MIMILO-153530 format. One record per atom (N, C-alpha, C): residue number from 1; residue in one letter; atom name; x, y, z. Coordinates in nm, 4 decimals. Last residue first. Layout:
BEGIN
> k|r|a|u|v|w
> NUM|A|CA|X|Y|Z .
...
REM end
This chain:
BEGIN
> k|r|a|u|v|w
> 107|X|N|12.6858|-2.4706|-0.7039 .
> 107|X|CA|12.5199|-2.4663|-0.7844 .
> 107|X|C|12.5833|-2.5834|-0.8997 .
> 106|X|N|12.9742|-2.4289|-0.6601 .
> 106|X|CA|12.9148|-2.5548|-0.5999 .
> 106|X|C|12.7585|-2.5543|-0.7067 .
> 105|X|N|12.9779|-2.1834|-0.8125 .
> 105|X|CA|13.0933|-2.3189|-0.8529 .
> 105|X|C|12.9967|-2.4584|-0.8005 .
> 104|X|N|12.8623|-2.0070|-0.6443 .
> 104|X|CA|12.7844|-2.0321|-0.7887 .
> 104|X|C|12.8857|-2.1174|-0.8257 .
> 103|X|N|12.9844|-2.0488|-0.4446 .
> 103|X|CA|12.9105|-2.0565|-0.3787 .
> 103|X|C|12.8235|-2.0986|-0.5299 .
> 102|X|N|13.2444|-1.9024|-0.4990 .
> 102|X|CA|13.2738|-2.0289|-0.4657 .
> 102|X|C|13.1093|-2.0860|-0.4356 .
> 101|X|N|13.1872|-1.6374|-0.5759 .
> 101|X|CA|13.2185|-1.7047|-0.6785 .
> 101|X|C|13.2007|-1.8589|-0.6738 .
> 100|X|N|13.1102|-1.6025|-0.3104 .
> 100|X|CA|13.0366|-1.5612|-0.4233 .
> 100|X|C|13.0072|-1.6277|-0.5301 .
> 99|X|N|13.3640|-1.5716|-0.2030 .
> 99|X|CA|13.2089|-1.6848|-0.1220 .
> 99|X|C|13.1352|-1.6550|-0.2203 .
> 98|X|N|13.5008|-1.3625|-0.3506 .
> 98|X|CA|13.5400|-1.4843|-0.3490 .
> 98|X|C|13.4287|-1.6350|-0.3530 .
> 97|X|N|13.3313|-1.1633|-0.3203 .
> 97|X|CA|13.3189|-1.1426|-0.3918 .
> 97|X|C|13.3483|-1.3274|-0.4366 .
> 96|X|N|13.3947|-1.1416|0.0136 .
> 96|X|CA|13.3008|-1.1629|-0.0581 .
> 96|X|C|13.2668|-1.2281|-0.1536 .
> 95|X|N|13.6987|-1.0875|-0.0554 .
> 95|X|CA|13.6476|-1.2171|0.0298 .
> 95|X|C|13.5181|-1.2523|0.0207 .
> 94|X|N|13.6976|-0.8658|-0.1259 .
> 94|X|CA|13.7432|-0.9547|-0.2385 .
> 94|X|C|13.7122|-1.0610|-0.1664 .
> 93|X|N|13.5261|-0.6559|0.0428 .
> 93|X|CA|13.4888|-0.6930|-0.0780 .
> 93|X|C|13.5564|-0.7739|-0.1335 .
> 92|X|N|13.7446|-0.7253|0.2521 .
> 92|X|CA|13.6290|-0.7449|0.2679 .
> 92|X|C|13.5431|-0.8053|0.1356 .
> 91|X|N|14.0039|-0.5365|0.1814 .
> 91|X|CA|13.9933|-0.7427|0.1651 .
> 91|X|C|13.8124|-0.7743|0.1818 .
> 90|X|N|13.8316|-0.3375|0.1533 .
> 90|X|CA|13.8569|-0.3845|0.0112 .
> 90|X|C|13.8608|-0.5304|0.0466 .
> 89|X|N|13.8343|-0.2745|0.4191 .
> 89|X|CA|13.7494|-0.2387|0.3341 .
> 89|X|C|13.7674|-0.3422|0.2139 .
> 88|X|N|14.1430|-0.3072|0.5156 .
> 88|X|CA|14.0250|-0.3954|0.5386 .
> 88|X|C|13.9063|-0.3616|0.4430 .
> 87|X|N|14.2268|-0.0700|0.3379 .
> 87|X|CA|14.2696|-0.2498|0.3360 .
> 87|X|C|14.1873|-0.3510|0.3649 .
> 86|X|N|14.1274|0.0819|0.4795 .
> 86|X|CA|14.0871|0.1101|0.3815 .
> 86|X|C|14.1012|-0.0048|0.2855 .
> 85|X|N|14.2154|0.1092|0.7651 .
> 85|X|CA|14.0975|0.0875|0.7371 .
> 85|X|C|14.0313|0.0578|0.6135 .
> 84|X|N|14.4801|0.1723|0.6799 .
> 84|X|CA|14.4633|0.0010|0.7462 .
> 84|X|C|14.2785|0.0215|0.7226 .
> 83|X|N|14.6021|0.3870|0.6363 .
> 83|X|CA|14.5456|0.3067|0.5038 .
> 83|X|C|14.5289|0.1481|0.5457 .
> 82|X|N|14.4782|0.6389|0.8605 .
> 82|X|CA|14.5468|0.5086|0.7892 .
> 82|X|C|14.4726|0.4483|0.7194 .
> 81|X|N|14.2045|0.8132|0.8854 .
> 81|X|CA|14.3750|0.8616|0.8858 .
> 81|X|C|14.5164|0.7983|0.8768 .
> 80|X|N|13.9281|0.8534|0.6835 .
> 80|X|CA|14.0694|0.7540|0.6984 .
> 80|X|C|14.2026|0.8438|0.7848 .
> 79|X|N|13.7156|1.0327|0.6898 .
> 79|X|CA|13.7626|0.9929|0.8331 .
> 79|X|C|13.8852|0.8496|0.7851 .
> 78|X|N|13.6900|1.1406|0.4209 .
> 78|X|CA|13.7411|1.2216|0.5263 .
> 78|X|C|13.7831|1.1396|0.6825 .
> 77|X|N|13.6113|0.9149|0.2639 .
> 77|X|CA|13.7666|0.9487|0.3092 .
> 77|X|C|13.8091|1.0435|0.3757 .
> 76|X|N|13.4614|0.6218|0.2933 .
> 76|X|CA|13.4493|0.7761|0.3299 .
> 76|X|C|13.6208|0.8223|0.3991 .
> 75|X|N|13.3811|0.4132|0.0390 .
> 75|X|CA|13.4986|0.4263|0.1117 .
> 75|X|C|13.4490|0.6197|0.1680 .
> 74|X|N|13.1594|0.1539|-0.0326 .
> 74|X|CA|13.1944|0.2863|0.0138 .
> 74|X|C|13.3263|0.3239|0.1054 .
> 73|X|N|13.0477|-0.1061|-0.2146 .
> 73|X|CA|13.1405|-0.0761|-0.1233 .
> 73|X|C|13.1555|0.0669|-0.1267 .
> 72|X|N|12.7908|-0.3600|-0.2674 .
> 72|X|CA|12.8291|-0.2217|-0.2902 .
> 72|X|C|12.9435|-0.1971|-0.1508 .
> 71|X|N|12.8115|-0.6059|-0.5235 .
> 71|X|CA|12.8366|-0.5697|-0.3671 .
> 71|X|C|12.8293|-0.4391|-0.3970 .
> 70|X|N|12.5001|-0.7007|-0.7129 .
> 70|X|CA|12.6596|-0.6742|-0.6940 .
> 70|X|C|12.6678|-0.5966|-0.5711 .
> 69|X|N|12.2212|-0.7682|-0.8123 .
> 69|X|CA|12.3001|-0.8726|-0.7400 .
> 69|X|C|12.4851|-0.8157|-0.7123 .
> 68|X|N|12.1028|-0.5748|-0.9132 .
> 68|X|CA|12.1468|-0.6124|-1.0134 .
> 68|X|C|12.2591|-0.7664|-0.9619 .
> 67|X|N|12.0657|-0.4274|-0.6734 .
> 67|X|CA|11.9262|-0.4488|-0.7681 .
> 67|X|C|12.0022|-0.5749|-0.8859 .
> 66|X|N|12.3342|-0.3290|-0.6132 .
> 66|X|CA|12.1807|-0.4424|-0.5191 .
> 66|X|C|12.0950|-0.5047|-0.6370 .
> 65|X|N|12.3062|-0.1433|-0.7694 .
> 65|X|CA|12.4206|-0.2629|-0.7504 .
> 65|X|C|12.3381|-0.3397|-0.7088 .
> 64|X|N|12.1021|0.0599|-0.7101 .
> 64|X|CA|12.1517|-0.0091|-0.8648 .
> 64|X|C|12.2569|-0.1202|-0.8372 .
> 63|X|N|12.1003|0.0862|-0.4892 .
> 63|X|CA|12.0085|0.0177|-0.5623 .
> 63|X|C|12.0459|-0.0258|-0.6515 .
> 62|X|N|12.3618|0.2173|-0.4122 .
> 62|X|CA|12.3527|0.0955|-0.3771 .
> 62|X|C|12.2228|0.0261|-0.3975 .
> 61|X|N|12.3093|0.4625|-0.5482 .
> 61|X|CA|12.4108|0.3163|-0.6116 .
> 61|X|C|12.3998|0.2199|-0.5569 .
> 60|X|N|12.1232|0.6198|-0.4078 .
> 60|X|CA|12.0606|0.5253|-0.5509 .
> 60|X|C|12.1923|0.4317|-0.5909 .
> 59|X|N|12.2176|0.6218|-0.1637 .
> 59|X|CA|12.1308|0.4774|-0.1576 .
> 59|X|C|12.1042|0.5028|-0.2947 .
> 58|X|N|12.4887|0.7778|-0.2644 .
> 58|X|CA|12.5370|0.6071|-0.2213 .
> 58|X|C|12.3630|0.5679|-0.1861 .
> 57|X|N|12.3433|1.0060|-0.3251 .
> 57|X|CA|12.4132|0.8986|-0.4399 .
> 57|X|C|12.4339|0.7652|-0.3429 .
> 56|X|N|12.2506|1.0439|-0.0916 .
> 56|X|CA|12.1097|1.0871|-0.1664 .
> 56|X|C|12.2140|0.9480|-0.2551 .
> 55|X|N|12.4605|1.0999|0.0566 .
> 55|X|CA|12.3847|0.9963|0.0980 .
> 55|X|C|12.2816|0.9820|-0.0053 .
> 54|X|N|12.5646|1.3440|-0.1101 .
> 54|X|CA|12.6567|1.1760|-0.1162 .
> 54|X|C|12.5698|1.0717|0.0061 .
> 53|X|N|12.4572|1.5659|-0.0117 .
> 53|X|CA|12.3985|1.4739|-0.1578 .
> 53|X|C|12.5052|1.3609|-0.1487 .
> 52|X|N|12.4047|1.4539|0.3347 .
> 52|X|CA|12.3864|1.5693|0.2364 .
> 52|X|C|12.3370|1.4900|0.0812 .
> 51|X|N|12.6479|1.2448|0.4427 .
> 51|X|CA|12.5595|1.2822|0.4762 .
> 51|X|C|12.5159|1.3932|0.3680 .
> 50|X|N|12.9120|1.1475|0.4660 .
> 50|X|CA|12.8223|1.0393|0.5130 .
> 50|X|C|12.6936|1.0841|0.4809 .
> 49|X|N|13.1334|1.2419|0.2938 .
> 49|X|CA|13.0522|1.2873|0.4202 .
> 49|X|C|12.9822|1.1462|0.3703 .
> 48|X|N|13.3386|1.1803|0.0835 .
> 48|X|CA|13.3708|1.2674|0.1680 .
> 48|X|C|13.3018|1.3048|0.3225 .
> 47|X|N|13.3635|0.8889|-0.0813 .
> 47|X|CA|13.2781|1.0173|-0.0547 .
> 47|X|C|13.3304|1.0556|0.0444 .
> 46|X|N|13.3506|0.6833|-0.3381 .
> 46|X|CA|13.4861|0.7213|-0.2564 .
> 46|X|C|13.3874|0.8401|-0.1953 .
> 45|X|N|13.2862|0.3335|-0.4228 .
> 45|X|CA|13.2355|0.4547|-0.4371 .
> 45|X|C|13.3032|0.5802|-0.3159 .
> 44|X|N|13.3422|0.0911|-0.6352 .
> 44|X|CA|13.4020|0.1455|-0.5023 .
> 44|X|C|13.3515|0.2672|-0.4946 .
> 43|X|N|13.2064|-0.1560|-0.8364 .
> 43|X|CA|13.2484|-0.0544|-0.8017 .
> 43|X|C|13.2521|-0.0180|-0.6371 .
> 42|X|N|13.3803|-0.4158|-1.0041 .
> 42|X|CA|13.3168|-0.3990|-0.8829 .
> 42|X|C|13.3325|-0.2660|-0.8867 .
> 41|X|N|13.3661|-0.6401|-1.3151 .
> 41|X|CA|13.3889|-0.5204|-1.2471 .
> 41|X|C|13.3270|-0.4861|-1.1187 .
> 40|X|N|13.2863|-0.9239|-1.4398 .
> 40|X|CA|13.4852|-0.8587|-1.4210 .
> 40|X|C|13.4757|-0.7309|-1.3133 .
> 39|X|N|13.0546|-0.8645|-1.5265 .
> 39|X|CA|13.0725|-0.9101|-1.3760 .
> 39|X|C|13.2234|-0.9324|-1.2982 .
> 38|X|N|12.8613|-0.6015|-1.5823 .
> 38|X|CA|12.9936|-0.6568|-1.5888 .
> 38|X|C|13.0451|-0.7224|-1.4932 .
> 37|X|N|12.6127|-0.4862|-1.5197 .
> 37|X|CA|12.6415|-0.5450|-1.6276 .
> 37|X|C|12.7646|-0.6020|-1.6636 .
> 36|X|N|12.7397|-0.3051|-1.2648 .
> 36|X|CA|12.6345|-0.3989|-1.2965 .
> 36|X|C|12.6081|-0.5269|-1.4142 .
> 35|X|N|12.8848|-0.1564|-1.3666 .
> 35|X|CA|12.9666|-0.2283|-1.2948 .
> 35|X|C|12.8298|-0.3379|-1.2732 .
> 34|X|N|12.7234|0.0178|-1.5404 .
> 34|X|CA|12.8375|-0.0503|-1.6515 .
> 34|X|C|12.9124|-0.1491|-1.5229 .
> 33|X|N|12.5594|0.0995|-1.3241 .
> 33|X|CA|12.4875|-0.0046|-1.3768 .
> 33|X|C|12.5920|-0.0737|-1.4834 .
> 32|X|N|12.7560|0.2713|-1.1678 .
> 32|X|CA|12.7046|0.1682|-1.1283 .
> 32|X|C|12.6197|0.0579|-1.1834 .
> 31|X|N|12.8426|0.4506|-1.4018 .
> 31|X|CA|12.9367|0.3701|-1.3584 .
> 31|X|C|12.8972|0.2494|-1.2989 .
> 30|X|N|12.5451|0.6053|-1.3906 .
> 30|X|CA|12.6323|0.4880|-1.4842 .
> 30|X|C|12.6780|0.3829|-1.4642 .
> 29|X|N|12.5781|0.7042|-1.1409 .
> 29|X|CA|12.4844|0.6222|-1.1937 .
> 29|X|C|12.5065|0.5124|-1.2543 .
> 28|X|N|12.7840|0.8977|-1.1902 .
> 28|X|CA|12.8103|0.7914|-1.0999 .
> 28|X|C|12.7488|0.6775|-1.1184 .
> 27|X|N|12.7086|1.0424|-1.3837 .
> 27|X|CA|12.8097|0.9586|-1.4302 .
> 27|X|C|12.8397|0.8431|-1.3213 .
> 26|X|N|12.4715|1.1911|-1.2171 .
> 26|X|CA|12.4324|1.1071|-1.3735 .
> 26|X|C|12.6089|0.9839|-1.4010 .
> 25|X|N|12.7137|1.3268|-1.0362 .
> 25|X|CA|12.5614|1.1840|-1.0285 .
> 25|X|C|12.5546|1.0984|-1.1167 .
> 24|X|N|12.8141|1.5127|-1.2084 .
> 24|X|CA|12.9119|1.3781|-1.1559 .
> 24|X|C|12.7947|1.2343|-1.1071 .
> 23|X|N|12.6179|1.6097|-1.3104 .
> 23|X|CA|12.6931|1.5599|-1.4008 .
> 23|X|C|12.7262|1.4833|-1.3448 .
> 22|X|N|12.2692|1.6728|-1.1496 .
> 22|X|CA|12.4242|1.6715|-1.1362 .
> 22|X|C|12.5008|1.6110|-1.2388 .
> 21|X|N|12.0037|1.6039|-1.1373 .
> 21|X|CA|12.0523|1.6990|-1.1921 .
> 21|X|C|12.2057|1.7177|-1.1920 .
> 20|X|N|11.8202|1.4013|-1.1005 .
> 20|X|CA|11.9465|1.3859|-1.1481 .
> 20|X|C|11.9729|1.4791|-1.2012 .
> 19|X|N|11.6008|1.3193|-0.8220 .
> 19|X|CA|11.6530|1.3887|-0.9249 .
> 19|X|C|11.7423|1.4223|-0.9067 .
> 18|X|N|11.5633|0.9749|-0.7889 .
> 18|X|CA|11.5925|1.0993|-0.7229 .
> 18|X|C|11.5959|1.2202|-0.8370 .
> 17|X|N|11.5209|0.7013|-0.8603 .
> 17|X|CA|11.4379|0.7793|-0.8198 .
> 17|X|C|11.4223|0.9171|-0.6974 .
> 16|X|N|11.6346|0.6538|-1.2222 .
> 16|X|CA|11.6625|0.6520|-1.0544 .
> 16|X|C|11.5108|0.7332|-0.9613 .
> 15|X|N|11.7145|0.5469|-1.4949 .
> 15|X|CA|11.6031|0.5627|-1.4326 .
> 15|X|C|11.6631|0.5657|-1.2689 .
> 14|X|N|12.0232|0.6335|-1.6816 .
> 14|X|CA|11.9311|0.5673|-1.5504 .
> 14|X|C|11.8433|0.6339|-1.5237 .
> 13|X|N|12.1584|0.6922|-1.9872 .
> 13|X|CA|12.1331|0.7596|-1.8686 .
> 13|X|C|12.0434|0.6646|-1.7679 .
> 12|X|N|12.3653|0.3458|-2.1070 .
> 12|X|CA|12.2483|0.4971|-2.1139 .
> 12|X|C|12.2261|0.5620|-2.0229 .
> 11|X|N|12.7436|0.4304|-2.1619 .
> 11|X|CA|12.6297|0.3754|-2.0891 .
> 11|X|C|12.5137|0.4543|-2.0875 .
> 10|X|N|12.9027|0.5541|-2.2715 .
> 10|X|CA|12.9094|0.4324|-2.3357 .
> 10|X|C|12.7586|0.3718|-2.2469 .
> 9|X|N|13.0013|0.7811|-2.0934 .
> 9|X|CA|12.9590|0.7825|-2.2234 .
> 9|X|C|12.8737|0.6451|-2.2790 .
> 8|X|N|13.1085|0.6112|-1.8703 .
> 8|X|CA|12.9759|0.7373|-1.8656 .
> 8|X|C|12.9226|0.7332|-2.0173 .
> 7|X|N|13.3679|0.5955|-1.8493 .
> 7|X|CA|13.3097|0.5048|-1.8860 .
> 7|X|C|13.1563|0.5475|-1.9068 .
> 6|X|N|13.5266|0.7599|-1.7155 .
> 6|X|CA|13.5895|0.7123|-1.8552 .
> 6|X|C|13.4853|0.6557|-1.8951 .
> 5|X|N|13.4226|0.8927|-1.5062 .
> 5|X|CA|13.4173|0.9862|-1.6438 .
> 5|X|C|13.4764|0.9242|-1.7507 .
> 4|X|N|13.4527|0.6902|-1.2970 .
> 4|X|CA|13.3325|0.7117|-1.3546 .
> 4|X|C|13.3211|0.8378|-1.5008 .
> 3|X|N|13.7600|0.5254|-1.3758 .
> 3|X|CA|13.7148|0.6296|-1.2952 .
> 3|X|C|13.5688|0.6486|-1.3668 .
> 2|X|N|13.9366|0.2301|-1.2882 .
> 2|X|CA|13.8335|0.3140|-1.3964 .
> 2|X|C|13.7707|0.4330|-1.3222 .
> 1|X|N|14.2140|0.0165|-1.1784 .
> 1|X|CA|14.1093|0.1469|-1.1399 .
> 1|X|C|14.0432|0.2218|-1.2844 .
REM end
């Protein structure tokens, strides 16, 4: 696990479709770009709500990742009362990655 602030200085500022005025969001967009550029890196975004500013960053991070053929995974931490939901979401991500790898090997 690598946090967004540990890699953001190595990645140029991203062209995004929203007003990028908060430092955390800029780092998050850069982290999405980093994950997009590295085949062995995936991004999982933790959010506390699914609305407000989180909704804006969700759309932008998703666009950056999916525009580079990467999976977008989000965990809403305020809804988690047990770790079962987290495990299911992360297992789904791993399963999707394995399926993509299998398909690319068949080509």
